[in-house]
C-alpha positions as CSV (number, residue, x, y, z in Angstrom):
1,M,5.2,-20.1,23.6
2,G,6.8,-17.6,25.8
3,P,9.3,-15.0,25.4
4,V,12.5,-16.1,23.5
5,E,16.1,-14.2,23.5
6,C,19.5,-15.0,23.0
7,V,21.3,-14.2,26.3
8,V,25.3,-14.3,25.5
9,L,27.3,-14.8,29.1
10,A,31.0,-14.1,28.8
11,F,33.6,-15.5,31.1
12,P,37.1,-15.2,31.7
13,G,39.6,-18.2,30.3
14,E,39.3,-20.7,27.6
15,R,36.8,-23.0,30.0
16,L,33.1,-22.5,31.3
17,K,33.1,-23.1,34.9
18,V,30.8,-26.0,35.7
19,A,28.8,-24.2,38.3
20,A,28.0,-21.6,35.8
21,V,26.5,-24.5,33.4
22,A,24.9,-26.5,36.4
23,A,22.8,-23.0,37.2
24,I,21.7,-22.9,33.7
25,A,20.7,-26.4,33.7
26,D,19.2,-25.8,37.2
27,L,16.5,-22.8,35.6
28,R,15.9,-25.5,33.2
29,K,14.7,-28.1,35.6
30,E,12.8,-26.0,37.5
31,G,10.9,-25.3,34.7
32,Q,12.0,-21.4,34.7
33,V,13.1,-21.7,31.1
34,R,13.3,-24.0,27.9
35,L,16.9,-24.3,26.5
36,I,16.4,-24.5,22.6
37,D,20.1,-24.0,21.9
38,S,23.0,-23.5,23.0
39,L,26.7,-22.6,21.7
40,V,30.1,-22.3,23.6
41,V,32.3,-20.0,22.0
42,V,36.2,-19.3,23.1
43,K,38.4,-16.9,21.4
44,S,42.0,-18.0,22.1
45,P,44.9,-15.5,23.3
46,S,46.0,-15.4,19.9
47,G,42.4,-14.6,19.1
48,E,41.5,-17.8,17.1
49,V,37.8,-18.3,17.3
50,S,36.1,-21.7,17.7
51,S,32.7,-22.8,18.6
52,S,30.8,-26.0,19.9
53,E,27.7,-27.4,21.4
54,L,27.3,-27.4,25.0
55,I,26.7,-30.9,24.7
56,E,30.0,-31.9,23.3
57,Y,31.9,-31.2,26.7
58,D,32.4,-34.5,28.4
59,E,33.0,-32.0,31.7
60,Y,29.2,-30.9,32.1
61,D,27.7,-34.3,31.3
62,E,26.3,-34.1,34.7
63,A,25.0,-30.5,34.4
64,T,23.8,-31.1,31.2
65,A,22.3,-34.6,31.6
66,E,18.3,-33.8,31.4
67,I,19.0,-31.1,29.1
68,G,17.4,-32.4,26.0
69,P,17.3,-32.1,22.5
70,E,18.7,-28.8,21.1
71,A,17.4,-26.7,17.7
72,N,20.8,-26.3,16.5
73,L,19.7,-22.5,15.2
74,L,22.9,-21.1,16.5
75,G,25.6,-21.2,14.4
76,P,29.2,-20.2,12.9
77,E,28.3,-17.1,11.8
78,D,26.5,-16.3,15.8
79,A,29.5,-17.6,17.2
80,A,31.7,-14.9,15.2
81,E,29.3,-11.8,15.9
82,V,29.9,-12.8,19.6
83,A,33.9,-13.3,19.4
84,Q,33.9,-9.6,18.3
85,S,33.0,-8.5,21.9
86,L,34.9,-11.1,23.4
87,E,38.3,-10.4,24.9
88,A,41.3,-12.7,23.8
89,G,41.7,-15.7,25.8
90,S,37.9,-15.8,26.9
91,C,34.7,-17.8,26.1
92,A,30.7,-17.5,25.6
93,L,28.2,-19.1,26.2
94,M,25.4,-18.4,24.0
95,L,22.2,-19.5,24.7
96,L,18.6,-19.2,23.2
97,V,16.3,-20.0,25.7
98,E,12.3,-19.6,26.2
99,H,11.2,-18.0,29.2
100,I,8.5,-20.6,30.8
101,W,7.7,-18.8,33.7
102,A,6.2,-15.7,31.2
103,A,4.4,-18.3,29.0
104,R,0.6,-17.7,30.2
105,A,0.9,-13.8,30.4
106,A,2.6,-13.6,26.9
107,E,-0.5,-15.8,25.5
108,A,-2.8,-13.5,27.4
109,I,-1.0,-11.0,25.8
110,R,-1.2,-12.1,22.5
111,E,-4.6,-13.1,22.6
112,A,-5.7,-9.4,23.1
113,G,-3.6,-7.8,20.2
114,G,-0.5,-7.1,22.2
115,R,3.1,-7.8,21.6
116,V,6.4,-6.9,23.0
117,A,7.3,-3.7,21.2
118,A,10.7,-3.4,23.0
119,R,13.1,-4.7,25.0
120,V,15.9,-2.8,26.6
121,P,18.8,-4.5,28.3
122,I,19.8,-2.9,31.6
123,P,23.8,-2.0,32.0
124,D,24.9,-3.8,35.2
125,A,25.8,-0.8,36.9
126,H,22.0,0.2,36.6
127,V,20.9,-3.0,38.2
128,E,23.4,-3.1,41.0
129,E,21.7,0.6,41.5
130,A,17.9,-1.0,41.3
131,R,19.1,-3.9,43.9
132,T,20.3,-1.3,46.1
133,A,17.3,0.9,45.9
134,Y,15.1,-2.0,46.1
135,Q,16.9,-3.1,49.3
136,E,16.3,0.0,51.0
137,A,13.0,0.1,50.2
138,V,12.2,-3.1,51.6
139,A,14.1,-2.2,54.8
140,A,11.9,1.2,55.0
141,A,8.9,-0.7,54.7
142,A,9.3,-3.1,57.2
143,E,10.6,-0.3,59.6
144,R,6.6,1.5,59.0
145,S,4.9,-1.8,59.8
């Protein structure tokens, strides 16, 4: 099995956009990730929190049609934890995913006695800096060749 993580995607408003759900479904269809479980968390303008399974929403039927069974590992306590970081009048999509693209490497690392020692989330601002630096390095390399 590849690395597994819980990713929380936060959105303004109380409804997920179909395009965002479809993008996740595309990753699954392409074999990049396996969706183990999902949960939609909504924080109303008054601060009331509710949660439900992604497949419970009819408007996402086309995007979720081929997702397959989920393990129901994410629950109300997870929703409550995520809701603490949400602004009132917003929502989040919690995804428990296996990174299939890394499964072979993960297996080889385990067979060699290795393990993932840490995972460090990178802030969005740093990701943008890295993207810009990488684009500049690619452009400089192209100029040299």
